[in-house]
PQR file of N, CA, C, O and H, with PARSE charges and radii, in Angstrom:
ATOM      1  N   ALA A   1     118.474 156.494 184.631 -0.4000 1.5000
ATOM      2  CA  ALA A   1     117.342 154.906 184.660 -0.0000 2.0000
ATOM      3  C   ALA A   1     118.304 154.078 183.777  0.5500 1.7000
ATOM      4  O   ALA A   1     118.887 154.414 182.747 -0.5500 1.4000
ATOM      5  N   TRP A   2     118.321 152.569 184.646 -0.4000 1.5000
ATOM      6  CA  TRP A   2     119.415 151.098 184.454 -0.0000 2.0000
ATOM      7  C   TRP A   2     117.871 150.216 183.470  0.5500 1.7000
ATOM      8  O   TRP A   2     116.769 149.786 183.810 -0.5500 1.4000
ATOM      9  H   TRP A   2     117.847 152.295 185.484  0.4000 1.0000
ATOM     10  N   VAL A   3     118.665 150.316 182.138 -0.4000 1.5000
ATOM     11  CA  VAL A   3     117.894 148.883 181.918 -0.0000 2.0000
ATOM     12  C   VAL A   3     118.754 148.232 181.449  0.5500 1.7000
ATOM     13  O   VAL A   3     119.917 148.620 181.338 -0.5500 1.4000
ATOM     14  H   VAL A   3     119.560 150.665 181.863  0.4000 1.0000
ATOM     15  N   ARG A   4     118.125 146.609 180.925 -0.4000 1.5000
ATOM     16  CA  ARG A   4     119.264 145.400 180.236 -0.0000 2.0000
ATOM     17  C   ARG A   4     119.358 146.405 178.623  0.5500 1.7000
ATOM     18  O   ARG A   4     118.775 147.364 178.117 -0.5500 1.4000
ATOM     19  H   ARG A   4     117.180 146.294 181.015  0.4000 1.0000
ATOM     20  N   SER A   5     120.831 145.161 178.181 -0.4000 1.5000
ATOM     21  CA  SER A   5     120.922 146.075 177.653 -0.0000 2.0000
ATOM     22  C   SER A   5     120.862 144.975 176.489  0.5500 1.7000
ATOM     23  O   SER A   5     120.956 143.766 176.699 -0.5500 1.4000
ATOM     24  H   SER A   5     121.305 144.382 178.592  0.4000 1.0000
ATOM     25  N   PRO A   6     120.656 145.697 174.956 -0.5600 1.5000
ATOM     26  CA  PRO A   6     119.714 144.345 174.567  0.2800 2.0000
ATOM     27  C   PRO A   6     121.478 143.792 173.728  0.5500 1.7000
ATOM     28  O   PRO A   6     122.612 144.271 173.764 -0.5500 1.4000
ATOM     29  N   GLY A   7     120.815 142.509 173.014 -0.4000 1.5000
ATOM     30  CA  GLY A   7     122.061 141.704 172.441 -0.0000 2.0000
ATOM     31  C   GLY A   7     123.282 140.600 173.158  0.5500 1.7000
ATOM     32  O   GLY A   7     123.381 141.170 174.244 -0.5500 1.4000
ATOM     33  H   GLY A   7     119.894 142.120 172.984  0.4000 1.0000
ATOM     34  N   PRO A   8     123.908 139.837 173.219 -0.5600 1.5000
ATOM     35  CA  PRO A   8     124.578 138.789 173.813  0.2800 2.0000
ATOM     36  C   PRO A   8     125.681 139.878 175.089  0.5500 1.7000
ATOM     37  O   PRO A   8     126.583 140.715 175.095 -0.5500 1.4000
ATOM     38  N   GLY A   9     124.871 139.171 175.923 -0.4000 1.5000
ATOM     39  CA  GLY A   9     125.566 139.624 176.958 -0.0000 2.0000
ATOM     40  C   GLY A   9     126.299 138.348 177.956  0.5500 1.7000
ATOM     41  O   GLY A   9     127.080 138.648 178.859 -0.5500 1.4000
ATOM     42  H   GLY A   9     124.138 138.491 175.919  0.4000 1.0000
ATOM     43  N   GLY A  10     126.057 137.409 177.757 -0.4000 1.5000
ATOM     44  CA  GLY A  10     127.527 136.372 178.162 -0.0000 2.0000
ATOM     45  C   GLY A  10     126.549 135.909 179.507  0.5500 1.7000
ATOM     46  O   GLY A  10     125.347 135.671 179.394 -0.5500 1.4000
ATOM     47  H   GLY A  10     125.422 137.165 177.023  0.4000 1.0000
ATOM     48  N   GLN A  11     127.288 135.833 180.758 -0.4000 1.5000
ATOM     49  CA  GLN A  11     126.433 135.322 181.553 -0.0000 2.0000
ATOM     50  C   GLN A  11     125.585 136.023 182.314  0.5500 1.7000
ATOM     51  O   GLN A  11     124.584 135.643 182.920 -0.5500 1.4000
ATOM     52  H   GLN A  11     128.265 136.026 180.850  0.4000 1.0000
ATOM     53  N   ASN A  12     126.054 137.035 182.232 -0.4000 1.5000
ATOM     54  CA  ASN A  12     124.763 138.302 182.878 -0.0000 2.0000
ATOM     55  C   ASN A  12     123.134 139.007 182.221  0.5500 1.7000
ATOM     56  O   ASN A  12     122.464 139.921 182.702 -0.5500 1.4000
ATOM     57  H   ASN A  12     126.867 137.344 181.740  0.4000 1.0000
ATOM     58  N   VAL A  13     122.869 138.157 180.955 -0.4000 1.5000
ATOM     59  CA  VAL A  13     122.563 138.836 180.269 -0.0000 2.0000
ATOM     60  C   VAL A  13     121.229 137.778 181.007  0.5500 1.7000
ATOM     61  O   VAL A  13     121.251 136.593 181.340 -0.5500 1.4000
ATOM     62  H   VAL A  13     123.413 137.414 180.565  0.4000 1.0000
ATOM     63  N   ASN A  14     120.072 138.879 181.066 -0.4000 1.5000
ATOM     64  CA  ASN A  14     118.999 138.650 181.845 -0.0000 2.0000
ATOM     65  C   ASN A  14     118.513 138.914 182.971  0.5500 1.7000
ATOM     66  O   ASN A  14     117.391 138.784 183.460 -0.5500 1.4000
ATOM     67  H   ASN A  14     120.055 139.842 180.795  0.4000 1.0000
ATOM     68  N   LYS A  15     120.213 139.594 183.609 -0.4000 1.5000
ATOM     69  CA  LYS A  15     120.175 139.548 185.020 -0.0000 2.0000
ATOM     70  C   LYS A  15     120.634 140.676 185.490  0.5500 1.7000
ATOM     71  O   LYS A  15     120.255 140.742 186.660 -0.5500 1.4000
ATOM     72  H   LYS A  15     121.124 139.700 183.212  0.4000 1.0000
ATOM     73  N   LEU A  16     121.439 141.892 185.123 -0.4000 1.5000
ATOM     74  CA  LEU A  16     121.679 143.120 185.365 -0.0000 2.0000
ATOM     75  C   LEU A  16     121.869 144.298 184.468  0.5500 1.7000
ATOM     76  O   LEU A  16     122.564 144.140 183.464 -0.5500 1.4000
ATOM     77  H   LEU A  16     121.747 141.838 184.173  0.4000 1.0000
ATOM     78  N   ALA A  17     121.386 145.343 184.689 -0.4000 1.5000
ATOM     79  CA  ALA A  17     120.811 145.989 184.011 -0.0000 2.0000
ATOM     80  C   ALA A  17     121.641 147.044 183.965  0.5500 1.7000
ATOM     81  O   ALA A  17     121.572 147.856 184.888 -0.5500 1.4000
ATOM     82  H   ALA A  17     120.821 145.472 185.505  0.4000 1.0000
ATOM     83  N   THR A  18     122.636 147.260 182.839 -0.4000 1.5000
ATOM     84  CA  THR A  18     124.081 148.348 182.504 -0.0000 2.0000
ATOM     85  C   THR A  18     123.574 148.922 181.638  0.5500 1.7000
ATOM     86  O   THR A  18     124.009 150.061 181.468 -0.5500 1.4000
ATOM     87  H   THR A  18     122.692 146.600 182.090  0.4000 1.0000
ATOM     88  N   ALA A  19     122.467 148.459 180.707 -0.4000 1.5000
ATOM     89  CA  ALA A  19     122.503 149.958 179.716 -0.0000 2.0000
ATOM     90  C   ALA A  19     122.007 151.300 180.227  0.5500 1.7000
ATOM     91  O   ALA A  19     120.908 151.266 180.782 -0.5500 1.4000
ATOM     92  H   ALA A  19     122.114 147.533 180.844  0.4000 1.0000
ATOM     93  N   CYS A  20     122.482 152.215 180.159 -0.4000 1.5000
ATOM     94  CA  CYS A  20     121.915 153.460 180.365 -0.0000 2.0000
ATOM     95  C   CYS A  20     120.948 154.417 179.952  0.5500 1.7000
ATOM     96  O   CYS A  20     121.093 154.514 178.734 -0.5500 1.4000
ATOM     97  H   CYS A  20     123.374 152.243 179.709  0.4000 1.0000
ATOM     98  N   GLN A  21     120.118 155.107 180.294 -0.4000 1.5000
ATOM     99  CA  GLN A  21     118.593 155.699 179.612 -0.0000 2.0000
ATOM    100  C   GLN A  21     118.797 156.940 180.857  0.5500 1.7000
ATOM    101  O   GLN A  21     118.755 157.006 182.086 -0.5500 1.4000
ATOM    102  H   GLN A  21     120.000 155.028 181.284  0.4000 1.0000
ATOM    103  N   LEU A  22     119.117 158.137 179.318 -0.4000 1.5000
ATOM    104  CA  LEU A  22     119.227 159.471 180.061 -0.0000 2.0000
ATOM    105  C   LEU A  22     118.249 159.996 179.422  0.5500 1.7000
ATOM    106  O   LEU A  22     118.295 159.974 178.192 -0.5500 1.4000
ATOM    107  H   LEU A  22     119.150 158.085 178.320  0.4000 1.0000
ATOM    108  N   ARG A  23     116.942 160.693 180.202 -0.4000 1.5000
ATOM    109  CA  ARG A  23     116.487 161.853 179.867 -0.0000 2.0000
ATOM    110  C   ARG A  23     116.208 163.116 179.806  0.5500 1.7000
ATOM    111  O   ARG A  23     115.898 163.578 180.904 -0.5500 1.4000
ATOM    112  H   ARG A  23     116.904 160.711 181.201  0.4000 1.0000
ATOM    113  N   PHE A  24     116.195 163.959 178.824 -0.4000 1.5000
ATOM    114  CA  PHE A  24     116.168 165.485 179.001 -0.0000 2.0000
ATOM    115  C   PHE A  24     115.144 165.535 178.741  0.5500 1.7000
ATOM    116  O   PHE A  24     114.467 164.711 178.125 -0.5500 1.4000
ATOM    117  H   PHE A  24     116.447 163.584 177.932  0.4000 1.0000
ATOM    118  N   ARG A  25     114.608 167.412 179.564 -0.4000 1.5000
ATOM    119  CA  ARG A  25     113.372 167.382 179.509 -0.0000 2.0000
ATOM    120  C   ARG A  25     113.619 169.087 178.115  0.5500 1.7000
ATOM    121  O   ARG A  25     114.343 170.013 178.480 -0.5500 1.4000
ATOM    122  H   ARG A  25     115.158 168.081 180.064  0.4000 1.0000
ATOM    123  N   VAL A  26     113.094 169.131 177.067 -0.4000 1.5000
ATOM    124  CA  VAL A  26     113.832 169.720 176.379 -0.0000 2.0000
ATOM    125  C   VAL A  26     112.692 171.151 176.562  0.5500 1.7000
ATOM    126  O   VAL A  26     113.385 172.163 176.653 -0.5500 1.4000
ATOM    127  H   VAL A  26     112.506 168.378 176.771  0.4000 1.0000
ATOM    128  N   GLY A  27     110.954 171.540 176.648 -0.4000 1.5000
ATOM    129  CA  GLY A  27     110.380 172.541 177.034 -0.0000 2.0000
ATOM    130  C   GLY A  27     110.678 173.010 179.074  0.5500 1.7000
ATOM    131  O   GLY A  27     110.316 173.984 179.734 -0.5500 1.4000
ATOM    132  H   GLY A  27     110.390 170.717 176.574  0.4000 1.0000
ATOM    133  N   GLY A  28     111.501 171.720 179.453 -0.4000 1.5000
ATOM    134  CA  GLY A  28     111.537 172.769 180.735 -0.0000 2.0000
ATOM    135  C   GLY A  28     112.884 173.092 181.101  0.5500 1.7000
ATOM    136  O   GLY A  28     113.304 173.569 182.154 -0.5500 1.4000
ATOM    137  H   GLY A  28     111.795 170.929 178.917  0.4000 1.0000
ATOM    138  N   THR A  29     113.375 172.818 180.261 -0.4000 1.5000
ATOM    139  CA  THR A  29     114.784 173.433 180.384 -0.0000 2.0000
ATOM    140  C   THR A  29     114.700 174.903 180.222  0.5500 1.7000
ATOM    141  O   THR A  29     113.840 175.441 179.524 -0.5500 1.4000
ATOM    142  H   THR A  29     113.034 172.430 179.405  0.4000 1.0000
ATOM    143  N   THR A  30     115.881 175.723 181.076 -0.4000 1.5000
ATOM    144  CA  THR A  30     116.032 177.081 181.164 -0.0000 2.0000
ATOM    145  C   THR A  30     117.657 177.402 180.326  0.5500 1.7000
ATOM    146  O   THR A  30     118.183 178.467 180.005 -0.5500 1.4000
ATOM    147  H   THR A  30     116.579 175.286 181.643  0.4000 1.0000
ATOM    148  N   LEU A  31     117.930 176.546 180.233 -0.4000 1.5000
ATOM    149  CA  LEU A  31     119.582 176.390 180.305 -0.0000 2.0000
ATOM    150  C   LEU A  31     119.353 177.375 178.248  0.5500 1.7000
ATOM    151  O   LEU A  31     120.077 178.244 177.761 -0.5500 1.4000
ATOM    152  H   LEU A  31     117.502 175.680 180.494  0.4000 1.0000
ATOM    153  N   LEU A  32     118.327 176.824 177.744 -0.4000 1.5000
ATOM    154  CA  LEU A  32     117.871 177.639 176.690 -0.0000 2.0000
ATOM    155  C   LEU A  32     116.813 179.083 175.909  0.5500 1.7000
ATOM    156  O   LEU A  32     116.116 179.817 176.610 -0.5500 1.4000
ATOM    157  H   LEU A  32     117.739 176.118 178.139  0.4000 1.0000
ATOM    158  N   ASP A  33     116.897 179.186 174.742 -0.4000 1.5000
ATOM    159  CA  ASP A  33     116.177 180.603 174.911 -0.0000 2.0000
ATOM    160  C   ASP A  33     114.913 179.898 173.812  0.5500 1.7000
ATOM    161  O   ASP A  33     115.330 178.875 173.269 -0.5500 1.4000
ATOM    162  H   ASP A  33     117.463 178.589 174.173  0.4000 1.0000
ATOM    163  N   GLU A  34     113.978 180.147 173.555 -0.4000 1.5000
ATOM    164  CA  GLU A  34     112.485 179.167 172.322 -0.0000 2.0000
ATOM    165  C   GLU A  34     113.800 179.278 171.073  0.5500 1.7000
ATOM    166  O   GLU A  34     113.661 178.188 170.517 -0.5500 1.4000
ATOM    167  H   GLU A  34     113.639 180.977 173.996  0.4000 1.0000
ATOM    168  N   ALA A  35     114.397 179.638 170.705 -0.4000 1.5000
ATOM    169  CA  ALA A  35     114.930 179.201 169.234 -0.0000 2.0000
ATOM    170  C   ALA A  35     115.961 177.933 169.309  0.5500 1.7000
ATOM    171  O   ALA A  35     116.270 177.164 168.400 -0.5500 1.4000
ATOM    172  H   ALA A  35     114.511 180.523 171.157  0.4000 1.0000
ATOM    173  N   GLY A  36     116.467 177.952 170.889 -0.4000 1.5000
ATOM    174  CA  GLY A  36     117.358 176.842 171.098 -0.0000 2.0000
ATOM    175  C   GLY A  36     116.485 175.718 170.961  0.5500 1.7000
ATOM    176  O   GLY A  36     116.305 174.980 169.991 -0.5500 1.4000
ATOM    177  H   GLY A  36     116.216 178.577 171.628  0.4000 1.0000
ATOM    178  N   ARG A  37     116.049 175.716 171.934 -0.4000 1.5000
ATOM    179  CA  ARG A  37     115.456 174.784 172.270 -0.0000 2.0000
ATOM    180  C   ARG A  37     113.893 174.019 171.024  0.5500 1.7000
ATOM    181  O   ARG A  37     113.307 172.939 170.947 -0.5500 1.4000
ATOM    182  H   ARG A  37     116.195 176.315 172.721  0.4000 1.0000
ATOM    183  N   GLU A  38     113.842 174.979 170.497 -0.4000 1.5000
ATOM    184  CA  GLU A  38     113.411 174.696 168.348 -0.0000 2.0000
ATOM    185  C   GLU A  38     114.249 173.979 168.254  0.5500 1.7000
ATOM    186  O   GLU A  38     113.888 172.821 168.043 -0.5500 1.4000
ATOM    187  H   GLU A  38     114.318 175.856 170.559  0.4000 1.0000
ATOM    188  N   ARG A  39     115.889 174.247 168.356 -0.4000 1.5000
ATOM    189  CA  ARG A  39     117.151 173.844 167.369 -0.0000 2.0000
ATOM    190  C   ARG A  39     117.047 172.772 167.892  0.5500 1.7000
ATOM    191  O   ARG A  39     117.290 171.827 167.141 -0.5500 1.4000
ATOM    192  H   ARG A  39     116.183 175.187 168.527  0.4000 1.0000
ATOM    193  N   LEU A  40     116.805 172.556 168.796 -0.4000 1.5000
ATOM    194  CA  LEU A  40     117.420 170.519 170.192 -0.0000 2.0000
ATOM    195  C   LEU A  40     116.594 169.679 169.381  0.5500 1.7000
ATOM    196  O   LEU A  40     117.028 168.724 168.737 -0.5500 1.4000
ATOM    197  H   LEU A  40     116.607 173.324 169.406  0.4000 1.0000
ATOM    198  N   ARG A  41     115.399 170.045 169.419 -0.4000 1.5000
ATOM    199  CA  ARG A  41     113.821 168.943 169.036 -0.0000 2.0000
ATOM    200  C   ARG A  41     114.318 169.126 167.650  0.5500 1.7000
ATOM    201  O   ARG A  41     115.014 168.124 167.489 -0.5500 1.4000
ATOM    202  H   ARG A  41     115.046 170.821 169.942  0.4000 1.0000
ATOM    203  N   ARG A  42     114.369 169.852 166.504 -0.4000 1.5000
ATOM    204  CA  ARG A  42     114.330 169.516 165.118 -0.0000 2.0000
ATOM    205  C   ARG A  42     116.134 168.621 165.423  0.5500 1.7000
ATOM    206  O   ARG A  42     116.231 167.591 164.756 -0.5500 1.4000
ATOM    207  H   ARG A  42     113.803 170.666 166.635  0.4000 1.0000
ATOM    208  N   LEU A  43     116.869 168.811 165.932 -0.4000 1.5000
ATOM    209  CA  LEU A  43     118.642 168.019 165.887 -0.0000 2.0000
ATOM    210  C   LEU A  43     118.165 166.486 166.489  0.5500 1.7000
ATOM    211  O   LEU A  43     118.161 165.333 166.059 -0.5500 1.4000
ATOM    212  H   LEU A  43     116.791 169.648 166.474  0.4000 1.0000
ATOM    213  N   ALA A  44     117.787 167.149 167.677 -0.4000 1.5000
ATOM    214  CA  ALA A  44     117.427 165.242 168.329 -0.0000 2.0000
ATOM    215  C   ALA A  44     116.596 164.473 167.671  0.5500 1.7000
ATOM    216  O   ALA A  44     116.553 163.295 168.026 -0.5500 1.4000
ATOM    217  H   ALA A  44     117.790 168.086 168.026  0.4000 1.0000
ATOM    218  N   GLY A  45     115.634 164.964 166.437 -0.4000 1.5000
ATOM    219  CA  GLY A  45     114.922 163.649 165.264 -0.0000 2.0000
ATOM    220  C   GLY A  45     114.068 162.505 166.206  0.5500 1.7000
ATOM    221  O   GLY A  45     113.020 162.642 166.837 -0.5500 1.4000
ATOM    222  H   GLY A  45     115.669 165.921 166.149  0.4000 1.0000
ATOM    223  N   ARG A  46     115.042 161.213 166.018 -0.4000 1.5000
ATOM    224  CA  ARG A  46     113.827 160.136 166.491 -0.0000 2.0000
ATOM    225  C   ARG A  46     113.668 160.023 167.605  0.5500 1.7000
ATOM    226  O   ARG A  46     112.638 159.657 168.172 -0.5500 1.4000
ATOM    227  H   ARG A  46     115.894 161.102 165.505  0.4000 1.0000
ATOM    228  N   ARG A  47     115.101 160.453 168.261 -0.4000 1.5000
ATOM    229  CA  ARG A  47     115.016 160.262 170.038 -0.0000 2.0000
ATOM    230  C   ARG A  47     114.551 161.428 171.003  0.5500 1.7000
ATOM    231  O   ARG A  47     114.671 161.620 172.213 -0.5500 1.4000
ATOM    232  H   ARG A  47     115.937 160.750 167.800  0.4000 1.0000
ATOM    233  N   LEU A  48     113.929 162.175 169.885 -0.4000 1.5000
ATOM    234  CA  LEU A  48     112.543 163.249 170.863 -0.0000 2.0000
ATOM    235  C   LEU A  48     111.534 162.643 171.223  0.5500 1.7000
ATOM    236  O   LEU A  48     111.179 162.002 170.234 -0.5500 1.4000
ATOM    237  H   LEU A  48     113.832 162.019 168.902  0.4000 1.0000
ATOM    238  N   THR A  49     110.328 162.309 172.676 -0.4000 1.5000
ATOM    239  CA  THR A  49     110.124 161.381 172.822 -0.0000 2.0000
ATOM    240  C   THR A  49     108.628 162.495 172.573  0.5500 1.7000
ATOM    241  O   THR A  49     108.737 163.681 172.263 -0.5500 1.4000
ATOM    242  H   THR A  49     110.617 162.829 173.479  0.4000 1.0000
ATOM    243  N   ARG A  50     107.056 161.647 172.834 -0.4000 1.5000
ATOM    244  CA  ARG A  50     105.873 162.853 172.806 -0.0000 2.0000
ATOM    245  C   ARG A  50     105.846 163.585 173.548  0.5500 1.7000
ATOM    246  O   ARG A  50     105.479 164.723 173.256 -0.5500 1.4000
ATOM    247  H   ARG A  50     106.967 160.683 173.086  0.4000 1.0000
ATOM    248  N   ASP A  51     106.228 163.249 174.848 -0.4000 1.5000
ATOM    249  CA  ASP A  51     106.610 164.099 176.053 -0.0000 2.0000
ATOM    250  C   ASP A  51     107.959 165.182 176.226  0.5500 1.7000
ATOM    251  O   ASP A  51     108.468 165.717 177.211 -0.5500 1.4000
ATOM    252  H   ASP A  51     106.527 162.325 175.085  0.4000 1.0000
ATOM    253  N   ASP A  52     108.279 165.218 174.650 -0.4000 1.5000
ATOM    254  CA  ASP A  52     108.878 166.384 174.871 -0.0000 2.0000
ATOM    255  C   ASP A  52     110.478 166.589 175.897  0.5500 1.7000
ATOM    256  O   ASP A  52     110.998 167.571 176.426 -0.5500 1.4000
ATOM    257  H   ASP A  52     107.865 164.784 173.850  0.4000 1.0000
ATOM    258  N   GLU A  53     110.837 165.184 175.817 -0.4000 1.5000
ATOM    259  CA  GLU A  53     112.110 164.563 176.170 -0.0000 2.0000
ATOM    260  C   GLU A  53     112.790 164.210 175.457  0.5500 1.7000
ATOM    261  O   GLU A  53     112.270 163.665 174.483 -0.5500 1.4000
ATOM    262  H   GLU A  53     110.414 164.386 175.387  0.4000 1.0000
ATOM    263  N   ILE A  54     114.343 164.292 175.485 -0.4000 1.5000
ATOM    264  CA  ILE A  54     115.155 163.524 174.581 -0.0000 2.0000
ATOM    265  C   ILE A  54     115.739 162.118 175.319  0.5500 1.7000
ATOM    266  O   ILE A  54     116.353 162.063 176.384 -0.5500 1.4000
ATOM    267  H   ILE A  54     114.766 164.735 176.275  0.4000 1.0000
ATOM    268  N   LEU A  55     115.372 161.022 174.450 -0.4000 1.5000
ATOM    269  CA  LEU A  55     115.892 160.042 175.310 -0.0000 2.0000
ATOM    270  C   LEU A  55     117.501 159.638 174.768  0.5500 1.7000
ATOM    271  O   LEU A  55     117.683 159.732 173.554 -0.5500 1.4000
ATOM    272  H   LEU A  55     114.873 161.066 173.584  0.4000 1.0000
ATOM    273  N   ILE A  56     118.275 159.344 175.341 -0.4000 1.5000
ATOM    274  CA  ILE A  56     119.599 158.788 174.981 -0.0000 2.0000
ATOM    275  C   ILE A  56     119.716 157.175 175.926  0.5500 1.7000
ATOM    276  O   ILE A  56     119.550 156.699 177.049 -0.5500 1.4000
ATOM    277  H   ILE A  56     118.127 159.268 176.327  0.4000 1.0000
ATOM    278  N   GLU A  57     119.977 156.951 175.030 -0.4000 1.5000
ATOM    279  CA  GLU A  57     120.540 155.161 175.331 -0.0000 2.0000
ATOM    280  C   GLU A  57     121.910 154.660 175.071  0.5500 1.7000
ATOM    281  O   GLU A  57     122.330 154.249 173.989 -0.5500 1.4000
ATOM    282  H   GLU A  57     120.112 157.338 174.118  0.4000 1.0000
ATOM    283  N   ALA A  58     122.583 154.746 176.234 -0.4000 1.5000
ATOM    284  CA  ALA A  58     124.099 154.133 176.447 -0.0000 2.0000
ATOM    285  C   ALA A  58     123.978 152.449 176.759  0.5500 1.7000
ATOM    286  O   ALA A  58     123.479 152.093 177.826 -0.5500 1.4000
ATOM    287  H   ALA A  58     122.242 155.080 177.113  0.4000 1.0000
ATOM    288  N   HIS A  59     124.524 151.305 175.640 -0.4000 1.5000
ATOM    289  CA  HIS A  59     124.700 150.204 176.328 -0.0000 2.0000
ATOM    290  C   HIS A  59     126.085 149.890 175.795  0.5500 1.7000
ATOM    291  O   HIS A  59     126.222 148.681 175.980 -0.5500 1.4000
ATOM    292  H   HIS A  59     124.929 151.594 174.773  0.4000 1.0000
ATOM    293  N   ARG A  60     127.376 150.461 175.123 -0.4000 1.5000
ATOM    294  CA  ARG A  60     127.760 149.335 174.465 -0.0000 2.0000
ATOM    295  C   ARG A  60     129.420 149.107 175.759  0.5500 1.7000
ATOM    296  O   ARG A  60     130.563 148.812 175.409 -0.5500 1.4000
ATOM    297  H   ARG A  60     127.264 151.443 174.972  0.4000 1.0000
ATOM    298  N   HIS A  61     129.000 149.335 176.967 -0.4000 1.5000
ATOM    299  CA  HIS A  61     130.093 148.966 177.742 -0.0000 2.0000
ATOM    300  C   HIS A  61     129.408 147.666 178.347  0.5500 1.7000
ATOM    301  O   HIS A  61     128.317 147.290 177.918 -0.5500 1.4000
ATOM    302  H   HIS A  61     128.072 149.574 177.251  0.4000 1.0000
ATOM    303  N   ARG A  62     130.064 147.010 179.331 -0.4000 1.5000
ATOM    304  CA  ARG A  62     129.165 146.149 179.980 -0.0000 2.0000
ATOM    305  C   ARG A  62     128.857 146.593 181.885  0.5500 1.7000
ATOM    306  O   ARG A  62     128.116 146.090 182.730 -0.5500 1.4000
ATOM    307  H   ARG A  62     130.951 147.315 179.679  0.4000 1.0000
ATOM    308  N   SER A  63     129.835 147.741 181.923 -0.4000 1.5000
ATOM    309  CA  SER A  63     129.405 148.266 183.235 -0.0000 2.0000
ATOM    310  C   SER A  63     128.160 149.189 183.283  0.5500 1.7000
ATOM    311  O   SER A  63     127.517 149.172 182.234 -0.5500 1.4000
ATOM    312  H   SER A  63     130.437 148.149 181.237  0.4000 1.0000
ATOM    313  N   GLN A  64     127.778 149.819 184.050 -0.4000 1.5000
ATOM    314  CA  GLN A  64     126.442 150.719 184.450 -0.0000 2.0000
ATOM    315  C   GLN A  64     127.845 152.359 184.274  0.5500 1.7000
ATOM    316  O   GLN A  64     127.747 153.411 183.643 -0.5500 1.4000
ATOM    317  H   GLN A  64     128.300 149.833 184.903  0.4000 1.0000
ATOM    318  N   GLU A  65     128.925 151.834 185.125 -0.4000 1.5000
ATOM    319  CA  GLU A  65     129.501 153.307 184.840 -0.0000 2.0000
ATOM    320  C   GLU A  65     129.776 153.902 183.361  0.5500 1.7000
ATOM    321  O   GLU A  65     129.372 155.002 182.983 -0.5500 1.4000
ATOM    322  H   GLU A  65     129.005 150.980 185.638  0.4000 1.0000
ATOM    323  N   GLY A  66     130.403 153.145 182.719 -0.4000 1.5000
ATOM    324  CA  GLY A  66     131.074 152.885 181.337 -0.0000 2.0000
ATOM    325  C   GLY A  66     129.577 153.204 180.958  0.5500 1.7000
ATOM    326  O   GLY A  66     129.712 154.139 180.168 -0.5500 1.4000
ATOM    327  H   GLY A  66     130.731 152.252 183.026  0.4000 1.0000
ATOM    328  N   ASN A  67     128.512 153.009 181.051 -0.4000 1.5000
ATOM    329  CA  ASN A  67     127.759 153.978 180.177 -0.0000 2.0000
ATOM    330  C   ASN A  67     126.786 154.689 180.222  0.5500 1.7000
ATOM    331  O   ASN A  67     126.002 155.052 179.345 -0.5500 1.4000
ATOM    332  H   ASN A  67     128.403 152.250 181.693  0.4000 1.0000
ATOM    333  N   ARG A  68     126.893 155.025 182.021 -0.4000 1.5000
ATOM    334  CA  ARG A  68     126.782 156.467 182.751 -0.0000 2.0000
ATOM    335  C   ARG A  68     127.688 157.744 181.570  0.5500 1.7000
ATOM    336  O   ARG A  68     127.433 158.928 181.348 -0.5500 1.4000
ATOM    337  H   ARG A  68     127.531 154.731 182.733  0.4000 1.0000
ATOM    338  N   ARG A  69     128.841 156.778 180.998 -0.4000 1.5000
ATOM    339  CA  ARG A  69     129.953 158.150 180.932 -0.0000 2.0000
ATOM    340  C   ARG A  69     129.601 158.681 179.500  0.5500 1.7000
ATOM    341  O   ARG A  69     129.706 159.850 179.129 -0.5500 1.4000
ATOM    342  H   ARG A  69     129.048 155.816 181.178  0.4000 1.0000
ATOM    343  N   ASP A  70     129.169 157.618 178.767 -0.4000 1.5000
ATOM    344  CA  ASP A  70     128.596 157.554 177.605 -0.0000 2.0000
ATOM    345  C   ASP A  70     128.084 158.038 177.261  0.5500 1.7000
ATOM    346  O   ASP A  70     128.290 158.911 176.418 -0.5500 1.4000
ATOM    347  H   ASP A  70     129.084 156.669 179.069  0.4000 1.0000
ATOM    348  N   ALA A  71     126.520 157.492 178.071 -0.4000 1.5000
ATOM    349  CA  ALA A  71     125.845 158.343 178.379 -0.0000 2.0000
ATOM    350  C   ALA A  71     125.751 160.297 178.012  0.5500 1.7000
ATOM    351  O   ALA A  71     125.433 161.013 177.062 -0.5500 1.4000
ATOM    352  H   ALA A  71     126.353 156.782 178.755  0.4000 1.0000
ATOM    353  N   LEU A  72     126.203 160.458 179.310 -0.4000 1.5000
ATOM    354  CA  LEU A  72     126.551 161.301 179.436 -0.0000 2.0000
ATOM    355  C   LEU A  72     127.216 162.800 178.094  0.5500 1.7000
ATOM    356  O   LEU A  72     127.012 163.983 177.821 -0.5500 1.4000
ATOM    357  H   LEU A  72     126.462 159.877 180.082  0.4000 1.0000
ATOM    358  N   GLU A  73     127.899 161.844 177.753 -0.4000 1.5000
ATOM    359  CA  GLU A  73     128.861 162.986 176.854 -0.0000 2.0000
ATOM    360  C   GLU A  73     128.094 162.793 175.309  0.5500 1.7000
ATOM    361  O   GLU A  73     128.483 163.446 174.341 -0.5500 1.4000
ATOM    362  H   GLU A  73     128.065 160.883 177.974  0.4000 1.0000
TER
END
């Protein structure tokens, strides 16, 4: 999802949604066994939501594409 970036943004502040929000549903993945999912939940810390999703936000770049790459990394 695209959201507005926090902090100063020059002329485009309050106009463009360039920050990237990436959500990963831990309980719904088949890539990990239960032990792996539990470890991922522990490692996620505050980024783990009540809906069992890891929320990653990227807003270092001024472009959507730059923030998308950053979130995926």
